PDB file with SEQRES, HELIX, SHEET and CRYST1 records, atoms N, CA, C and O in Angstrom:
SEQRES   1 A   80  MET ALA GLY MET ASP GLU ARG ASP ARG ALA GLU ASP ILE          
SEQRES   2 A   80  GLN GLU GLY ASP TYR VAL LEU PHE ASP THR GLY ARG LEU          
SEQRES   3 A   80  GLY SER GLN THR GLY VAL SER ILE MET GLY SER LYS CYS          
SEQRES   4 A   80  ILE GLY VAL PHE GLU SER GLU ASP LYS ALA ARG ALA PHE          
SEQRES   5 A   80  ILE GLN GLY CYS MET GLU GLU GLU ASN TYR TYR PRO ASN          
SEQRES   6 A   80  ILE TRP TYR VAL ASN ASP HIS GLY ASN CYS SER LEU LEU          
SEQRES   7 A   80  ASP LYS                                                      
HELIX    1 AA1 ALA A   10  ASP A   12  5                                   3    
HELIX    2 AA2 ARG A   25  GLY A   27  5                                   3    
HELIX    3 AA3 GLU A   46  GLU A   60  1                                  15    
SHEET    1 AA1 5 CYS A  39  PHE A  43  0                                        
SHEET    2 AA1 5 GLN A  29  ILE A  34 -1                                        
SHEET    3 AA1 5 TYR A  18  THR A  23 -1                                        
SHEET    4 AA1 5 ILE A  66  VAL A  69  1                                        
SHEET    5 AA1 5 CYS A  75  ASP A  79 -1                                        
CRYST1    1.000    1.000    1.000  90.00  90.00  90.00 P 1           1          
ATOM      1  N   MET A   1       0.825  -1.188  -0.056  1.00  0.00           N  
ATOM      2  CA  MET A   1       0.014   0.020   0.025  1.00  0.00           C  
ATOM      3  C   MET A   1       0.935   1.251   0.073  1.00  0.00           C  
ATOM      4  O   MET A   1       2.087   1.239   0.505  1.00  0.00           O  
ATOM      5  N   ALA A   2       0.273   2.330  -0.433  1.00  0.00           N  
ATOM      6  CA  ALA A   2       1.105   3.656  -0.455  1.00  0.00           C  
ATOM      7  C   ALA A   2       1.642   4.030   0.886  1.00  0.00           C  
ATOM      8  O   ALA A   2       0.973   3.833   1.900  1.00  0.00           O  
ATOM      9  N   GLY A   3       2.677   4.494   0.915  1.00  0.00           N  
ATOM     10  CA  GLY A   3       3.278   4.951   2.120  1.00  0.00           C  
ATOM     11  C   GLY A   3       2.649   6.261   2.552  1.00  0.00           C  
ATOM     12  O   GLY A   3       2.053   6.970   1.742  1.00  0.00           O  
ATOM     13  N   MET A   4       2.791   6.601   3.914  1.00  0.00           N  
ATOM     14  CA  MET A   4       2.235   7.861   4.474  1.00  0.00           C  
ATOM     15  C   MET A   4       3.123   8.967   4.018  1.00  0.00           C  
ATOM     16  O   MET A   4       4.349   8.856   4.009  1.00  0.00           O  
ATOM     17  N   ASP A   5       2.466  10.065   3.628  1.00  0.00           N  
ATOM     18  CA  ASP A   5       3.160  11.278   3.143  1.00  0.00           C  
ATOM     19  C   ASP A   5       2.768  12.348   4.137  1.00  0.00           C  
ATOM     20  O   ASP A   5       1.769  12.226   4.846  1.00  0.00           O  
ATOM     21  N   GLU A   6       3.598  13.437   4.181  1.00  0.00           N  
ATOM     22  CA  GLU A   6       3.194  14.419   5.115  1.00  0.00           C  
ATOM     23  C   GLU A   6       1.891  15.192   4.811  1.00  0.00           C  
ATOM     24  O   GLU A   6       1.164  15.669   5.683  1.00  0.00           O  
ATOM     25  N   ARG A   7       1.675  15.263   3.488  1.00  0.00           N  
ATOM     26  CA  ARG A   7       0.460  15.815   3.010  1.00  0.00           C  
ATOM     27  C   ARG A   7      -0.866  15.060   3.121  1.00  0.00           C  
ATOM     28  O   ARG A   7      -1.969  15.578   2.946  1.00  0.00           O  
ATOM     29  N   ASP A   8      -0.643  13.789   3.430  1.00  0.00           N  
ATOM     30  CA  ASP A   8      -1.787  12.757   3.588  1.00  0.00           C  
ATOM     31  C   ASP A   8      -2.230  12.727   5.021  1.00  0.00           C  
ATOM     32  O   ASP A   8      -1.658  12.000   5.832  1.00  0.00           O  
ATOM     33  N   ARG A   9      -3.245  13.507   5.356  1.00  0.00           N  
ATOM     34  CA  ARG A   9      -3.748  13.727   6.740  1.00  0.00           C  
ATOM     35  C   ARG A   9      -5.206  13.267   6.857  1.00  0.00           C  
ATOM     36  O   ARG A   9      -5.942  13.351   5.874  1.00  0.00           O  
ATOM     37  N   ALA A  10      -5.631  12.803   7.977  1.00  0.00           N  
ATOM     38  CA  ALA A  10      -7.042  12.442   8.033  1.00  0.00           C  
ATOM     39  C   ALA A  10      -7.954  13.528   7.612  1.00  0.00           C  
ATOM     40  O   ALA A  10      -8.973  13.298   6.963  1.00  0.00           O  
ATOM     41  N   GLU A  11      -7.563  14.793   8.007  1.00  0.00           N  
ATOM     42  CA  GLU A  11      -8.467  15.926   7.772  1.00  0.00           C  
ATOM     43  C   GLU A  11      -8.675  16.185   6.227  1.00  0.00           C  
ATOM     44  O   GLU A  11      -9.640  16.810   5.786  1.00  0.00           O  
ATOM     45  N   ASP A  12      -7.766  15.694   5.522  1.00  0.00           N  
ATOM     46  CA  ASP A  12      -7.919  15.714   3.889  1.00  0.00           C  
ATOM     47  C   ASP A  12      -8.972  14.766   3.364  1.00  0.00           C  
ATOM     48  O   ASP A  12      -9.331  14.897   2.194  1.00  0.00           O  
ATOM     49  N   ILE A  13      -9.515  13.793   4.149  1.00  0.00           N  
ATOM     50  CA  ILE A  13     -10.470  12.930   3.671  1.00  0.00           C  
ATOM     51  C   ILE A  13     -11.817  13.750   3.661  1.00  0.00           C  
ATOM     52  O   ILE A  13     -12.178  14.360   4.667  1.00  0.00           O  
ATOM     53  N   GLN A  14     -12.503  13.747   2.563  1.00  0.00           N  
ATOM     54  CA  GLN A  14     -13.664  14.385   2.299  1.00  0.00           C  
ATOM     55  C   GLN A  14     -14.842  13.403   2.363  1.00  0.00           C  
ATOM     56  O   GLN A  14     -14.716  12.238   1.986  1.00  0.00           O  
ATOM     57  N   GLU A  15     -16.019  13.912   2.863  1.00  0.00           N  
ATOM     58  CA  GLU A  15     -17.159  13.115   2.739  1.00  0.00           C  
ATOM     59  C   GLU A  15     -17.429  12.640   1.242  1.00  0.00           C  
ATOM     60  O   GLU A  15     -17.364  13.460   0.326  1.00  0.00           O  
ATOM     61  N   GLY A  16     -17.716  11.369   1.023  1.00  0.00           N  
ATOM     62  CA  GLY A  16     -17.846  10.847  -0.230  1.00  0.00           C  
ATOM     63  C   GLY A  16     -16.678  10.073  -0.890  1.00  0.00           C  
ATOM     64  O   GLY A  16     -16.812   9.302  -1.840  1.00  0.00           O  
ATOM     65  N   ASP A  17     -15.461  10.390  -0.239  1.00  0.00           N  
ATOM     66  CA  ASP A  17     -14.231   9.691  -0.714  1.00  0.00           C  
ATOM     67  C   ASP A  17     -14.357   8.168  -0.246  1.00  0.00           C  
ATOM     68  O   ASP A  17     -14.978   7.832   0.762  1.00  0.00           O  
ATOM     69  N   TYR A  18     -13.716   7.320  -1.075  1.00  0.00           N  
ATOM     70  CA  TYR A  18     -13.762   5.912  -0.675  1.00  0.00           C  
ATOM     71  C   TYR A  18     -12.655   5.641   0.410  1.00  0.00           C  
ATOM     72  O   TYR A  18     -11.656   6.360   0.444  1.00  0.00           O  
ATOM     73  N   VAL A  19     -12.812   4.726   1.191  1.00  0.00           N  
ATOM     74  CA  VAL A  19     -11.912   4.300   2.199  1.00  0.00           C  
ATOM     75  C   VAL A  19     -11.731   2.807   2.192  1.00  0.00           C  
ATOM     76  O   VAL A  19     -12.692   2.040   2.242  1.00  0.00           O  
ATOM     77  N   LEU A  20     -10.389   2.382   2.123  1.00  0.00           N  
ATOM     78  CA  LEU A  20     -10.149   0.943   2.221  1.00  0.00           C  
ATOM     79  C   LEU A  20      -9.629   0.630   3.634  1.00  0.00           C  
ATOM     80  O   LEU A  20      -8.899   1.479   4.144  1.00  0.00           O  
ATOM     81  N   PHE A  21      -9.905  -0.443   4.304  1.00  0.00           N  
ATOM     82  CA  PHE A  21      -9.330  -0.813   5.486  1.00  0.00           C  
ATOM     83  C   PHE A  21      -9.292  -2.325   5.592  1.00  0.00           C  
ATOM     84  O   PHE A  21     -10.066  -3.013   4.927  1.00  0.00           O  
ATOM     85  N   ASP A  22      -8.363  -2.873   6.457  1.00  0.00           N  
ATOM     86  CA  ASP A  22      -8.273  -4.293   6.650  1.00  0.00           C  
ATOM     87  C   ASP A  22      -9.258  -4.700   7.605  1.00  0.00           C  
ATOM     88  O   ASP A  22      -9.469  -4.044   8.625  1.00  0.00           O  
ATOM     89  N   THR A  23      -9.923  -5.845   7.298  1.00  0.00           N  
ATOM     90  CA  THR A  23     -10.859  -6.477   8.154  1.00  0.00           C  
ATOM     91  C   THR A  23     -10.832  -8.082   8.054  1.00  0.00           C  
ATOM     92  O   THR A  23     -10.057  -8.613   7.259  1.00  0.00           O  
ATOM     93  N   GLY A  24     -11.571  -8.752   8.760  1.00  0.00           N  
ATOM     94  CA  GLY A  24     -11.449 -10.213   8.664  1.00  0.00           C  
ATOM     95  C   GLY A  24     -10.542 -10.719   9.628  1.00  0.00           C  
ATOM     96  O   GLY A  24      -9.922  -9.958  10.371  1.00  0.00           O  
ATOM     97  N   ARG A  25     -10.419 -11.971   9.666  1.00  0.00           N  
ATOM     98  CA  ARG A  25      -9.420 -12.608  10.617  1.00  0.00           C  
ATOM     99  C   ARG A  25      -7.881 -12.183  10.236  1.00  0.00           C  
ATOM    100  O   ARG A  25      -7.399 -12.512   9.152  1.00  0.00           O  
ATOM    101  N   LEU A  26      -7.252 -11.538  11.066  1.00  0.00           N  
ATOM    102  CA  LEU A  26      -5.860 -11.134  10.967  1.00  0.00           C  
ATOM    103  C   LEU A  26      -5.757 -10.278   9.702  1.00  0.00           C  
ATOM    104  O   LEU A  26      -4.732 -10.344   9.023  1.00  0.00           O  
ATOM    105  N   GLY A  27      -6.759  -9.489   9.358  1.00  0.00           N  
ATOM    106  CA  GLY A  27      -6.706  -8.453   8.277  1.00  0.00           C  
ATOM    107  C   GLY A  27      -6.656  -9.113   6.944  1.00  0.00           C  
ATOM    108  O   GLY A  27      -6.066  -8.568   6.011  1.00  0.00           O  
ATOM    109  N   SER A  28      -7.275 -10.312   6.809  1.00  0.00           N  
ATOM    110  CA  SER A  28      -7.284 -11.115   5.678  1.00  0.00           C  
ATOM    111  C   SER A  28      -8.152 -10.634   4.497  1.00  0.00           C  
ATOM    112  O   SER A  28      -8.105 -11.147   3.379  1.00  0.00           O  
ATOM    113  N   GLN A  29      -8.933  -9.620   4.837  1.00  0.00           N  
ATOM    114  CA  GLN A  29      -9.883  -9.061   3.921  1.00  0.00           C  
ATOM    115  C   GLN A  29      -9.725  -7.648   3.696  1.00  0.00           C  
ATOM    116  O   GLN A  29      -9.056  -7.005   4.504  1.00  0.00           O  
ATOM    117  N   THR A  30     -10.284  -7.044   2.641  1.00  0.00           N  
ATOM    118  CA  THR A  30     -10.255  -5.571   2.619  1.00  0.00           C  
ATOM    119  C   THR A  30     -11.732  -5.063   2.550  1.00  0.00           C  
ATOM    120  O   THR A  30     -12.530  -5.511   1.727  1.00  0.00           O  
ATOM    121  N   GLY A  31     -12.038  -4.115   3.450  1.00  0.00           N  
ATOM    122  CA  GLY A  31     -13.274  -3.592   3.494  1.00  0.00           C  
ATOM    123  C   GLY A  31     -13.264  -2.220   2.746  1.00  0.00           C  
ATOM    124  O   GLY A  31     -12.237  -1.541   2.761  1.00  0.00           O  
ATOM    125  N   VAL A  32     -14.349  -1.813   2.113  1.00  0.00           N  
ATOM    126  CA  VAL A  32     -14.571  -0.586   1.469  1.00  0.00           C  
ATOM    127  C   VAL A  32     -15.823   0.126   1.984  1.00  0.00           C  
ATOM    128  O   VAL A  32     -16.919  -0.428   2.077  1.00  0.00           O  
ATOM    129  N   SER A  33     -15.546   1.532   2.344  1.00  0.00           N  
ATOM    130  CA  SER A  33     -16.597   2.178   2.784  1.00  0.00           C  
ATOM    131  C   SER A  33     -16.498   3.542   2.058  1.00  0.00           C  
ATOM    132  O   SER A  33     -15.508   3.854   1.396  1.00  0.00           O  
ATOM    133  N   ILE A  34     -17.605   4.356   2.224  1.00  0.00           N  
ATOM    134  CA  ILE A  34     -17.539   5.668   1.708  1.00  0.00           C  
ATOM    135  C   ILE A  34     -17.607   6.673   2.917  1.00  0.00           C  
ATOM    136  O   ILE A  34     -18.505   6.609   3.755  1.00  0.00           O  
ATOM    137  N   MET A  35     -16.671   7.534   2.947  1.00  0.00           N  
ATOM    138  CA  MET A  35     -16.445   8.478   4.174  1.00  0.00           C  
ATOM    139  C   MET A  35     -17.767   9.087   4.427  1.00  0.00           C  
ATOM    140  O   MET A  35     -18.384   9.527   3.458  1.00  0.00           O  
ATOM    141  N   GLY A  36     -18.292   9.168   5.644  1.00  0.00           N  
ATOM    142  CA  GLY A  36     -19.558   9.643   6.063  1.00  0.00           C  
ATOM    143  C   GLY A  36     -20.755   8.748   5.821  1.00  0.00           C  
ATOM    144  O   GLY A  36     -21.909   9.130   6.015  1.00  0.00           O  
ATOM    145  N   SER A  37     -20.415   7.488   5.369  1.00  0.00           N  
ATOM    146  CA  SER A  37     -21.478   6.491   5.168  1.00  0.00           C  
ATOM    147  C   SER A  37     -21.002   5.187   5.968  1.00  0.00           C  
ATOM    148  O   SER A  37     -20.162   5.222   6.868  1.00  0.00           O  
ATOM    149  N   LYS A  38     -21.654   4.033   5.517  1.00  0.00           N  
ATOM    150  CA  LYS A  38     -21.362   2.905   6.113  1.00  0.00           C  
ATOM    151  C   LYS A  38     -20.495   2.076   5.181  1.00  0.00           C  
ATOM    152  O   LYS A  38     -20.239   2.531   4.067  1.00  0.00           O  
ATOM    153  N   CYS A  39     -19.968   0.746   5.600  1.00  0.00           N  
ATOM    154  CA  CYS A  39     -19.252  -0.121   4.819  1.00  0.00           C  
ATOM    155  C   CYS A  39     -20.162  -0.505   3.695  1.00  0.00           C  
ATOM    156  O   CYS A  39     -21.354  -0.686   3.940  1.00  0.00           O  
ATOM    157  N   ILE A  40     -19.673  -0.648   2.431  1.00  0.00           N  
ATOM    158  CA  ILE A  40     -20.316  -0.999   1.255  1.00  0.00           C  
ATOM    159  C   ILE A  40     -19.897  -2.336   0.706  1.00  0.00           C  
ATOM    160  O   ILE A  40     -20.532  -2.845  -0.218  1.00  0.00           O  
ATOM    161  N   GLY A  41     -18.809  -2.945   1.266  1.00  0.00           N  
ATOM    162  CA  GLY A  41     -18.416  -4.235   0.786  1.00  0.00           C  
ATOM    163  C   GLY A  41     -17.212  -4.769   1.401  1.00  0.00           C  
ATOM    164  O   GLY A  41     -16.407  -3.989   1.909  1.00  0.00           O  
ATOM    165  N   VAL A  42     -17.022  -5.959   1.406  1.00  0.00           N  
ATOM    166  CA  VAL A  42     -15.817  -6.653   1.957  1.00  0.00           C  
ATOM    167  C   VAL A  42     -15.272  -7.664   0.786  1.00  0.00           C  
ATOM    168  O   VAL A  42     -16.003  -8.477   0.220  1.00  0.00           O  
ATOM    169  N   PHE A  43     -14.087  -7.515   0.553  1.00  0.00           N  
ATOM    170  CA  PHE A  43     -13.503  -8.382  -0.602  1.00  0.00           C  
ATOM    171  C   PHE A  43     -12.271  -9.095  -0.154  1.00  0.00           C  
ATOM    172  O   PHE A  43     -11.629  -8.678   0.809  1.00  0.00           O  
ATOM    173  N   GLU A  44     -11.924 -10.158  -0.826  1.00  0.00           N  
ATOM    174  CA  GLU A  44     -10.876 -11.015  -0.430  1.00  0.00           C  
ATOM    175  C   GLU A  44      -9.374 -10.464  -0.624  1.00  0.00           C  
ATOM    176  O   GLU A  44      -8.405 -10.947  -0.039  1.00  0.00           O  
ATOM    177  N   SER A  45      -9.319  -9.451  -1.473  1.00  0.00           N  
ATOM    178  CA  SER A  45      -8.055  -8.781  -1.819  1.00  0.00           C  
ATOM    179  C   SER A  45      -8.256  -7.255  -2.007  1.00  0.00           C  
ATOM    180  O   SER A  45      -9.367  -6.774  -2.233  1.00  0.00           O  
ATOM    181  N   GLU A  46      -7.187  -6.560  -1.907  1.00  0.00           N  
ATOM    182  CA  GLU A  46      -7.200  -5.142  -2.096  1.00  0.00           C  
ATOM    183  C   GLU A  46      -7.579  -4.902  -3.717  1.00  0.00           C  
ATOM    184  O   GLU A  46      -8.328  -4.008  -4.110  1.00  0.00           O  
ATOM    185  N   ASP A  47      -6.961  -5.804  -4.504  1.00  0.00           N  
ATOM    186  CA  ASP A  47      -7.188  -5.575  -5.976  1.00  0.00           C  
ATOM    187  C   ASP A  47      -8.703  -5.780  -6.294  1.00  0.00           C  
ATOM    188  O   ASP A  47      -9.227  -5.014  -7.102  1.00  0.00           O  
ATOM    189  N   LYS A  48      -9.374  -6.683  -5.758  1.00  0.00           N  
ATOM    190  CA  LYS A  48     -10.821  -6.899  -5.795  1.00  0.00           C  
ATOM    191  C   LYS A  48     -11.625  -5.652  -5.390  1.00  0.00           C  
ATOM    192  O   LYS A  48     -12.513  -5.146  -6.076  1.00  0.00           O  
ATOM    193  N   ALA A  49     -11.215  -5.234  -4.227  1.00  0.00           N  
ATOM    194  CA  ALA A  49     -11.825  -4.001  -3.719  1.00  0.00           C  
ATOM    195  C   ALA A  49     -11.669  -2.725  -4.631  1.00  0.00           C  
ATOM    196  O   ALA A  49     -12.609  -1.962  -4.856  1.00  0.00           O  
ATOM    197  N   ARG A  50     -10.487  -2.575  -5.100  1.00  0.00           N  
ATOM    198  CA  ARG A  50     -10.226  -1.377  -6.007  1.00  0.00           C  
ATOM    199  C   ARG A  50     -10.988  -1.599  -7.289  1.00  0.00           C  
ATOM    200  O   ARG A  50     -11.566  -0.641  -7.804  1.00  0.00           O  
ATOM    201  N   ALA A  51     -11.028  -2.779  -7.832  1.00  0.00           N  
ATOM    202  CA  ALA A  51     -11.944  -3.136  -9.041  1.00  0.00           C  
ATOM    203  C   ALA A  51     -13.342  -2.658  -8.869  1.00  0.00           C  
ATOM    204  O   ALA A  51     -13.919  -1.943  -9.689  1.00  0.00           O  
ATOM    205  N   PHE A  52     -13.880  -3.117  -7.696  1.00  0.00           N  
ATOM    206  CA  PHE A  52     -15.222  -2.643  -7.277  1.00  0.00           C  
ATOM    207  C   PHE A  52     -15.295  -1.168  -7.329  1.00  0.00           C  
ATOM    208  O   PHE A  52     -16.154  -0.613  -8.014  1.00  0.00           O  
ATOM    209  N   ILE A  53     -14.410  -0.497  -6.617  1.00  0.00           N  
ATOM    210  CA  ILE A  53     -14.460   0.984  -6.556  1.00  0.00           C  
ATOM    211  C   ILE A  53     -14.460   1.590  -8.078  1.00  0.00           C  
ATOM    212  O   ILE A  53     -15.307   2.418  -8.414  1.00  0.00           O  
ATOM    213  N   GLN A  54     -13.549   1.164  -8.884  1.00  0.00           N  
ATOM    214  CA  GLN A  54     -13.442   1.598 -10.166  1.00  0.00           C  
ATOM    215  C   GLN A  54     -14.768   1.484 -10.877  1.00  0.00           C  
ATOM    216  O   GLN A  54     -15.196   2.436 -11.530  1.00  0.00           O  
ATOM    217  N   GLY A  55     -15.421   0.366 -10.773  1.00  0.00           N  
ATOM    218  CA  GLY A  55     -16.680   0.113 -11.371  1.00  0.00           C  
ATOM    219  C   GLY A  55     -17.685   1.091 -10.939  1.00  0.00           C  
ATOM    220  O   GLY A  55     -18.381   1.618 -11.807  1.00  0.00           O  
ATOM    221  N   CYS A  56     -17.849   1.405  -9.681  1.00  0.00           N  
ATOM    222  CA  CYS A  56     -18.700   2.330  -9.039  1.00  0.00           C  
ATOM    223  C   CYS A  56     -18.478   3.665  -9.538  1.00  0.00           C  
ATOM    224  O   CYS A  56     -19.401   4.398  -9.891  1.00  0.00           O  
ATOM    225  N   MET A  57     -17.091   4.028  -9.573  1.00  0.00           N  
ATOM    226  CA  MET A  57     -16.934   5.506 -10.090  1.00  0.00           C  
ATOM    227  C   MET A  57     -17.316   5.570 -11.511  1.00  0.00           C  
ATOM    228  O   MET A  57     -17.924   6.563 -11.913  1.00  0.00           O  
ATOM    229  N   GLU A  58     -16.999   4.548 -12.358  1.00  0.00           N  
ATOM    230  CA  GLU A  58     -17.363   4.675 -13.812  1.00  0.00           C  
ATOM    231  C   GLU A  58     -18.798   4.752 -13.897  1.00  0.00           C  
ATOM    232  O   GLU A  58     -19.290   5.573 -14.671  1.00  0.00           O  
ATOM    233  N   GLU A  59     -19.585   3.950 -13.152  1.00  0.00           N  
ATOM    234  CA  GLU A  59     -21.060   3.932 -13.300  1.00  0.00           C  
ATOM    235  C   GLU A  59     -21.660   5.244 -12.824  1.00  0.00           C  
ATOM    236  O   GLU A  59     -22.631   5.714 -13.417  1.00  0.00           O  
ATOM    237  N   GLU A  60     -21.126   5.847 -11.787  1.00  0.00           N  
ATOM    238  CA  GLU A  60     -21.656   7.163 -11.272  1.00  0.00           C  
ATOM    239  C   GLU A  60     -20.995   8.319 -11.890  1.00  0.00           C  
ATOM    240  O   GLU A  60     -21.412   9.455 -11.666  1.00  0.00           O  
ATOM    241  N   ASN A  61     -19.902   8.078 -12.723  1.00  0.00           N  
ATOM    242  CA  ASN A  61     -19.258   9.173 -13.319  1.00  0.00           C  
ATOM    243  C   ASN A  61     -18.794  10.223 -12.301  1.00  0.00           C  
ATOM    244  O   ASN A  61     -18.845  11.426 -12.560  1.00  0.00           O  
ATOM    245  N   TYR A  62     -18.357   9.756 -11.176  1.00  0.00           N  
ATOM    246  CA  TYR A  62     -17.847  10.482 -10.059  1.00  0.00           C  
ATOM    247  C   TYR A  62     -16.490   9.811  -9.521  1.00  0.00           C  
ATOM    248  O   TYR A  62     -16.458   8.606  -9.271  1.00  0.00           O  
ATOM    249  N   TYR A  63     -15.470  10.567  -9.369  1.00  0.00           N  
ATOM    250  CA  TYR A  63     -14.141  10.060  -9.170  1.00  0.00           C  
ATOM    251  C   TYR A  63     -13.491  10.683  -7.983  1.00  0.00           C  
ATOM    252  O   TYR A  63     -12.590  11.505  -8.149  1.00  0.00           O  
ATOM    253  N   PRO A  64     -13.922  10.317  -6.722  1.00  0.00           N  
ATOM    254  CA  PRO A  64     -13.471  10.909  -5.490  1.00  0.00           C  
ATOM    255  C   PRO A  64     -12.063  10.239  -5.225  1.00  0.00           C  
ATOM    256  O   PRO A  64     -11.679   9.269  -5.877  1.00  0.00           O  
ATOM    257  N   ASN A  65     -11.338  10.821  -4.237  1.00  0.00           N  
ATOM    258  CA  ASN A  65     -10.140  10.196  -3.745  1.00  0.00           C  
ATOM    259  C   ASN A  65     -10.326   8.897  -3.101  1.00  0.00           C  
ATOM    260  O   ASN A  65     -11.416   8.702  -2.562  1.00  0.00           O  
ATOM    261  N   ILE A  66      -9.370   7.907  -3.066  1.00  0.00           N  
ATOM    262  CA  ILE A  66      -9.397   6.595  -2.548  1.00  0.00           C  
ATOM    263  C   ILE A  66      -8.359   6.650  -1.403  1.00  0.00           C  
ATOM    264  O   ILE A  66      -7.218   7.045  -1.644  1.00  0.00           O  
ATOM    265  N   TRP A  67      -8.727   6.266  -0.170  1.00  0.00           N  
ATOM    266  CA  TRP A  67      -7.770   6.302   0.913  1.00  0.00           C  
ATOM    267  C   TRP A  67      -7.622   4.914   1.563  1.00  0.00           C  
ATOM    268  O   TRP A  67      -8.527   4.089   1.434  1.00  0.00           O  
ATOM    269  N   TYR A  68      -6.591   4.655   2.206  1.00  0.00           N  
ATOM    270  CA  TYR A  68      -6.355   3.404   3.056  1.00  0.00           C  
ATOM    271  C   TYR A  68      -6.121   3.949   4.441  1.00  0.00           C  
ATOM    272  O   TYR A  68      -5.295   4.813   4.738  1.00  0.00           O  
ATOM    273  N   VAL A  69      -6.938   3.345   5.233  1.00  0.00           N  
ATOM    274  CA  VAL A  69      -6.774   3.584   6.761  1.00  0.00           C  
ATOM    275  C   VAL A  69      -6.368   2.361   7.519  1.00  0.00           C  
ATOM    276  O   VAL A  69      -7.082   1.359   7.569  1.00  0.00           O  
ATOM    277  N   ASN A  70      -5.185   2.465   8.117  1.00  0.00           N  
ATOM    278  CA  ASN A  70      -4.853   1.291   8.965  1.00  0.00           C  
ATOM    279  C   ASN A  70      -5.487   1.051  10.243  1.00  0.00           C  
ATOM    280  O   ASN A  70      -6.388   1.802  10.616  1.00  0.00           O  
ATOM    281  N   ASP A  71      -5.092   0.052  10.965  1.00  0.00           N  
ATOM    282  CA  ASP A  71      -5.885  -0.316  12.135  1.00  0.00           C  
ATOM    283  C   ASP A  71      -5.414   0.647  13.197  1.00  0.00           C  
ATOM    284  O   ASP A  71      -6.071   0.590  14.237  1.00  0.00           O  
ATOM    285  N   HIS A  72      -4.408   1.531  13.171  1.00  0.00           N  
ATOM    286  CA  HIS A  72      -4.085   2.709  14.016  1.00  0.00           C  
ATOM    287  C   HIS A  72      -4.793   4.008  13.642  1.00  0.00           C  
ATOM    288  O   HIS A  72      -4.597   5.023  14.310  1.00  0.00           O  
ATOM    289  N   GLY A  73      -5.569   4.001  12.647  1.00  0.00           N  
ATOM    290  CA  GLY A  73      -6.211   5.213  12.085  1.00  0.00           C  
ATOM    291  C   GLY A  73      -5.303   6.192  11.236  1.00  0.00           C  
ATOM    292  O   GLY A  73      -5.680   7.315  10.902  1.00  0.00           O  
ATOM    293  N   ASN A  74      -4.158   5.693  10.945  1.00  0.00           N  
ATOM    294  CA  ASN A  74      -3.354   6.439  10.028  1.00  0.00           C  
ATOM    295  C   ASN A  74      -3.863   6.341   8.574  1.00  0.00           C  
ATOM    296  O   ASN A  74      -4.277   5.275   8.119  1.00  0.00           O  
ATOM    297  N   CYS A  75      -3.820   7.458   7.876  1.00  0.00           N  
ATOM    298  CA  CYS A  75      -4.378   7.497   6.547  1.00  0.00           C  
ATOM    299  C   CYS A  75      -3.366   7.725   5.423  1.00  0.00           C  
ATOM    300  O   CYS A  75      -2.431   8.513   5.571  1.00  0.00           O  
ATOM    301  N   SER A  76      -3.568   7.002   4.256  1.00  0.00           N  
ATOM    302  CA  SER A  76      -2.677   7.157   3.143  1.00  0.00           C  
ATOM    303  C   SER A  76      -3.571   7.404   2.005  1.00  0.00           C  
ATOM    304  O   SER A  76      -4.582   6.720   1.847  1.00  0.00           O  
ATOM    305  N   LEU A  77      -3.216   8.432   1.140  1.00  0.00           N  
ATOM    306  CA  LEU A  77      -3.936   8.694  -0.148  1.00  0.00           C  
ATOM    307  C   LEU A  77      -3.447   7.543  -1.084  1.00  0.00           C  
ATOM    308  O   LEU A  77      -2.248   7.277  -1.168  1.00  0.00           O  
ATOM    309  N   LEU A  78      -4.389   6.875  -1.774  1.00  0.00           N  
ATOM    310  CA  LEU A  78      -3.888   5.881  -2.730  1.00  0.00           C  
ATOM    311  C   LEU A  78      -4.128   6.454  -4.204  1.00  0.00           C  
ATOM    312  O   LEU A  78      -3.324   6.254  -5.114  1.00  0.00           O  
ATOM    313  N   ASP A  79      -5.255   7.151  -4.349  1.00  0.00           N  
ATOM    314  CA  ASP A  79      -5.588   7.669  -5.723  1.00  0.00           C  
ATOM    315  C   ASP A  79      -6.238   9.032  -5.594  1.00  0.00           C  
ATOM    316  O   ASP A  79      -6.987   9.278  -4.648  1.00  0.00           O  
ATOM    317  N   LYS A  80      -5.984   9.841  -6.454  1.00  0.00           N  
ATOM    318  CA  LYS A  80      -6.714  11.231  -6.557  1.00  0.00           C  
ATOM    319  C   LYS A  80      -7.655  11.104  -7.769  1.00  0.00           C  
ATOM    320  O   LYS A  80      -8.368  12.051  -8.100  1.00  0.00           O  
TER     321      LYS A  80                                                      
END                                                                             
C-alpha cells in the first residue's frame, strides 16, 4: 500500500471519498466504505476492492479520492 506522506492527513479525507481498510481474521480481507457513510463491501483482496471501486466510479461518473486507513487510524492517499 502507499506510504504515508506528510500531505496525507485524516483531515484531507472528504465526505464521499472511498476508504479501504483491513478486516476479517488477521486483516485477511479488505473492506470498502464511503466516508460519512457505512461499509459498502468486503473483498478477499485489495485488488478486488479497488476493481469494485473503479466500477462504481465509472457507473456514477464520479471520481473521488481513495484512501487506506490502517488499524491505528493512519491515512494514506492511494488515488486522486
